[in-house]
VMD Tcl script that builds the backbone (N, CA, C; Angstrom):
set m [mol new atoms 207]
animate dup $m
set s [atomselect $m all]
$s set {name element resname resid chain x y z} {
  {N N UNK 1 A 0.852 -1.166 0.001}
  {CA C UNK 1 A -0.005 0.001 -0.002}
  {C C UNK 1 A 0.897 1.239 -0.003}
  {N N UNK 2 A 0.568 2.197 -0.858}
  {CA C UNK 2 A 1.364 3.416 -0.929}
  {C C UNK 2 A 1.042 4.330 0.270}
  {N N UNK 3 A 1.906 5.299 0.491}
  {CA C UNK 3 A 1.690 6.229 1.596}
  {C C UNK 3 A 0.387 7.006 1.381}
  {N N UNK 4 A 0.132 7.416 0.166}
  {CA C UNK 4 A -1.091 8.143 -0.171}
  {C C UNK 4 A -2.325 7.307 0.191}
  {N N UNK 5 A -2.333 6.049 -0.185}
  {CA C UNK 5 A -3.456 5.162 0.130}
  {C C UNK 5 A -3.598 4.995 1.634}
  {N N UNK 6 A -2.479 4.889 2.323}
  {CA C UNK 6 A -2.485 4.725 3.776}
  {C C UNK 6 A -3.098 5.955 4.450}
  {N N UNK 7 A -2.739 7.150 3.990}
  {CA C UNK 7 A -3.280 8.379 4.581}
  {C C UNK 7 A -4.787 8.497 4.302}
  {N N UNK 8 A -5.221 8.146 3.107}
  {CA C UNK 8 A -6.656 8.158 2.804}
  {C C UNK 8 A -7.412 7.148 3.659}
  {N N UNK 9 A -6.812 5.987 3.857}
  {CA C UNK 9 A -7.430 4.955 4.689}
  {C C UNK 9 A -7.593 5.460 6.119}
  {N N UNK 10 A -6.569 6.119 6.630}
  {CA C UNK 10 A -6.623 6.683 7.979}
  {C C UNK 10 A -7.729 7.728 8.085}
  {N N UNK 11 A -7.837 8.586 7.094}
  {CA C UNK 11 A -8.914 9.582 7.096}
  {C C UNK 11 A -10.284 8.926 7.093}
  {N N UNK 12 A -10.440 7.856 6.330}
  {CA C UNK 12 A -11.731 7.159 6.264}
  {C C UNK 12 A -12.080 6.540 7.619}
  {N N UNK 13 A -11.114 5.962 8.283}
  {CA C UNK 13 A -11.361 5.375 9.607}
  {C C UNK 13 A -11.788 6.481 10.584}
  {N N UNK 14 A -11.076 7.599 10.561}
  {CA C UNK 14 A -11.414 8.706 11.463}
  {C C UNK 14 A -12.793 9.290 11.127}
  {N N UNK 15 A -13.150 9.314 9.876}
  {CA C UNK 15 A -14.459 9.840 9.450}
  {C C UNK 15 A -15.618 9.030 10.017}
  {N N UNK 16 A -15.414 7.725 10.135}
  {CA C UNK 16 A -16.487 6.848 10.631}
  {C C UNK 16 A -16.723 7.006 12.120}
  {N N UNK 17 A -15.754 7.525 12.835}
  {CA C UNK 17 A -15.823 7.585 14.297}
  {C C UNK 17 A -16.168 8.984 14.777}
  {N N UNK 18 A -17.170 9.088 15.607}
  {CA C UNK 18 A -17.581 10.395 16.149}
  {C C UNK 18 A -16.881 10.704 17.472}
  {N N UNK 19 A -16.460 9.684 18.168}
  {CA C UNK 19 A -15.753 9.847 19.438}
  {C C UNK 19 A -14.256 9.676 19.201}
  {N N UNK 20 A -13.422 10.223 20.086}
  {CA C UNK 20 A -11.970 10.022 19.935}
  {C C UNK 20 A -11.612 8.537 19.874}
  {N N UNK 21 A -10.673 8.225 18.972}
  {CA C UNK 21 A -10.251 6.840 18.754}
  {C C UNK 21 A -8.821 6.699 19.211}
  {N N UNK 22 A -8.545 5.653 19.976}
  {CA C UNK 22 A -7.183 5.447 20.475}
  {C C UNK 22 A -6.232 5.104 19.341}
  {N N UNK 23 A -4.970 5.436 19.549}
  {CA C UNK 23 A -3.947 5.091 18.584}
  {C C UNK 23 A -3.869 3.602 18.350}
  {N N UNK 24 A -4.027 2.822 19.402}
  {CA C UNK 24 A -3.964 1.368 19.287}
  {C C UNK 24 A -5.066 0.847 18.371}
  {N N UNK 25 A -6.277 1.373 18.535}
  {CA C UNK 25 A -7.381 0.933 17.655}
  {C C UNK 25 A -7.113 1.347 16.213}
  {N N UNK 26 A -6.591 2.545 16.026}
  {CA C UNK 26 A -6.273 2.992 14.668}
  {C C UNK 26 A -5.211 2.113 14.027}
  {N N UNK 27 A -4.224 1.668 14.792}
  {CA C UNK 27 A -3.200 0.782 14.232}
  {C C UNK 27 A -3.795 -0.552 13.830}
  {N N UNK 28 A -4.737 -1.042 14.611}
  {CA C UNK 28 A -5.391 -2.313 14.269}
  {C C UNK 28 A -6.212 -2.180 12.981}
  {N N UNK 29 A -6.894 -1.052 12.841}
  {CA C UNK 29 A -7.754 -0.870 11.663}
  {C C UNK 29 A -6.974 -0.537 10.403}
  {N N UNK 30 A -5.834 0.117 10.547}
  {CA C UNK 30 A -5.060 0.512 9.375}
  {C C UNK 30 A -3.885 -0.410 9.089}
  {N N UNK 31 A -3.494 -1.215 10.055}
  {CA C UNK 31 A -2.411 -2.177 9.838}
  {C C UNK 31 A -1.017 -1.578 9.833}
  {N N UNK 32 A -0.834 -0.464 10.539}
  {CA C UNK 32 A 0.493 0.151 10.627}
  {C C UNK 32 A 0.956 0.158 12.080}
  {N N UNK 33 A 2.234 0.454 12.276}
  {CA C UNK 33 A 2.763 0.532 13.630}
  {C C UNK 33 A 2.308 1.842 14.288}
  {N N UNK 34 A 2.416 1.899 15.598}
  {CA C UNK 34 A 2.033 3.101 16.323}
  {C C UNK 34 A 2.902 4.295 15.911}
  {N N UNK 35 A 4.173 4.054 15.704}
  {CA C UNK 35 A 5.092 5.105 15.278}
  {C C UNK 35 A 4.671 5.668 13.903}
  {N N UNK 36 A 4.341 4.793 12.976}
  {CA C UNK 36 A 3.885 5.222 11.646}
  {C C UNK 36 A 2.580 5.988 11.761}
  {N N UNK 37 A 1.682 5.523 12.596}
  {CA C UNK 37 A 0.408 6.198 12.796}
  {C C UNK 37 A 0.625 7.632 13.275}
  {N N UNK 38 A 1.471 7.816 14.273}
  {CA C UNK 38 A 1.740 9.151 14.790}
  {C C UNK 38 A 2.327 10.058 13.704}
  {N N UNK 39 A 3.201 9.524 12.889}
  {CA C UNK 39 A 3.777 10.297 11.789}
  {C C UNK 39 A 2.720 10.656 10.750}
  {N N UNK 40 A 1.853 9.684 10.444}
  {CA C UNK 40 A 0.791 9.929 9.462}
  {C C UNK 40 A -0.184 10.996 9.947}
  {N N UNK 41 A -0.546 10.945 11.219}
  {CA C UNK 41 A -1.446 11.948 11.773}
  {C C UNK 41 A -0.804 13.328 11.718}
  {N N UNK 42 A 0.468 13.412 12.098}
  {CA C UNK 42 A 1.187 14.689 12.044}
  {C C UNK 42 A 1.260 15.210 10.608}
  {N N UNK 43 A 1.454 14.323 9.662}
  {CA C UNK 43 A 1.507 14.717 8.250}
  {C C UNK 43 A 0.159 15.247 7.775}
  {N N UNK 44 A -0.911 14.570 8.136}
  {CA C UNK 44 A -2.249 15.030 7.750}
  {C C UNK 44 A -2.586 16.367 8.405}
  {N N UNK 45 A -2.208 16.532 9.663}
  {CA C UNK 45 A -2.445 17.798 10.347}
  {C C UNK 45 A -1.671 18.927 9.670}
  {N N UNK 46 A -0.428 18.664 9.276}
  {CA C UNK 46 A 0.391 19.672 8.610}
  {C C UNK 46 A -0.187 20.065 7.259}
  {N N UNK 47 A -0.933 19.155 6.652}
  {CA C UNK 47 A -1.549 19.431 5.348}
  {C C UNK 47 A -2.947 20.045 5.484}
  {N N UNK 48 A -3.370 20.301 6.725}
  {CA C UNK 48 A -4.628 20.988 6.944}
  {C C UNK 48 A -5.809 20.157 7.399}
  {N N UNK 49 A -5.606 18.873 7.608}
  {CA C UNK 49 A -6.706 18.029 8.098}
  {C C UNK 49 A -6.991 18.389 9.560}
  {N N UNK 50 A -8.241 18.683 9.898}
  {CA C UNK 50 A -8.571 19.077 11.264}
  {C C UNK 50 A -8.689 17.880 12.212}
  {N N UNK 51 A -7.557 17.262 12.479}
  {CA C UNK 51 A -7.513 16.121 13.397}
  {C C UNK 51 A -7.099 16.655 14.757}
  {N N UNK 52 A -7.922 16.397 15.750}
  {CA C UNK 52 A -7.613 16.827 17.109}
  {C C UNK 52 A -7.268 15.619 17.956}
  {N N UNK 53 A -6.436 15.823 18.943}
  {CA C UNK 53 A -6.072 14.758 19.870}
  {C C UNK 53 A -4.581 14.684 20.039}
  {N N UNK 54 A -4.177 13.694 20.800}
  {CA C UNK 54 A -2.760 13.469 21.040}
  {C C UNK 54 A -2.558 12.068 21.581}
  {N N UNK 55 A -1.309 11.596 21.543}
  {CA C UNK 55 A -1.036 10.251 22.042}
  {C C UNK 55 A -1.550 10.061 23.468}
  {N N UNK 56 A -2.208 8.953 23.705}
  {CA C UNK 56 A -2.734 8.635 25.023}
  {C C UNK 56 A -4.169 9.091 25.232}
  {N N UNK 57 A -4.643 10.042 24.425}
  {CA C UNK 57 A -6.012 10.551 24.577}
  {C C UNK 57 A -6.925 10.106 23.455}
  {N N UNK 58 A -6.391 9.918 22.277}
  {CA C UNK 58 A -7.177 9.521 21.129}
  {C C UNK 58 A -7.246 10.636 20.114}
  {N N UNK 59 A -7.816 10.331 18.957}
  {CA C UNK 59 A -7.887 11.275 17.843}
  {C C UNK 59 A -9.289 11.330 17.280}
  {N N UNK 60 A -9.663 12.510 16.806}
  {CA C UNK 60 A -10.964 12.693 16.183}
  {C C UNK 60 A -10.799 13.675 15.018}
  {N N UNK 61 A -11.511 13.399 13.934}
  {CA C UNK 61 A -11.532 14.270 12.775}
  {C C UNK 61 A -12.761 15.140 12.883}
  {N N UNK 62 A -12.566 16.464 12.832}
  {CA C UNK 62 A -13.711 17.378 12.940}
  {C C UNK 62 A -14.690 17.111 11.790}
  {N N UNK 63 A -15.978 17.196 12.047}
  {CA C UNK 63 A -16.991 16.972 11.001}
  {C C UNK 63 A -16.867 18.002 9.876}
  {N N UNK 64 A -17.235 17.575 8.687}
  {CA C UNK 64 A -17.282 18.458 7.542}
  {C C UNK 64 A -15.993 18.521 6.713}
  {N N UNK 65 A -14.968 17.818 7.129}
  {CA C UNK 65 A -13.712 17.864 6.371}
  {C C UNK 65 A -13.867 17.086 5.072}
  {N N UNK 66 A -13.460 17.718 3.978}
  {CA C UNK 66 A -13.503 17.077 2.669}
  {C C UNK 66 A -12.097 17.040 2.109}
  {N N UNK 67 A -11.752 15.934 1.461}
  {CA C UNK 67 A -10.441 15.810 0.831}
  {C C UNK 67 A -10.474 16.608 -0.466}
  {N N UNK 68 A -9.555 17.581 -0.622}
  {CA C UNK 68 A -9.538 18.349 -1.878}
  {C C UNK 68 A -9.185 17.475 -3.062}
  {N N UNK 69 A -9.770 17.774 -4.191}
  {CA C UNK 69 A -9.515 16.989 -5.397}
  {C C UNK 69 A -8.412 17.639 -6.198}
}
mol reanalyze $m
mol bondsrecalc $m
mol representation Tube
mol addrep $m
C-alpha cells in the first residue's frame, strides 16, 4: 500500500468515528505501527486536516472535512 493510500485509509477510519479513537485501535484498523500512525497523523495535520487529539487521549476528525480533489 502506498503512503497516499495509507493516509486516505486513515482519514476514512477517522471519518467513521464520532468519538476520539485510540492510537492502538487505529493501528489495528489501518495495519500500521504506532510510530507510523503518529507520523501519518502529524503529516495530515500539517496538510490541513482538522484532526484533534494526542497520544494517550485519542484522535478525532472534525466533521465536515472534505479531501480536496
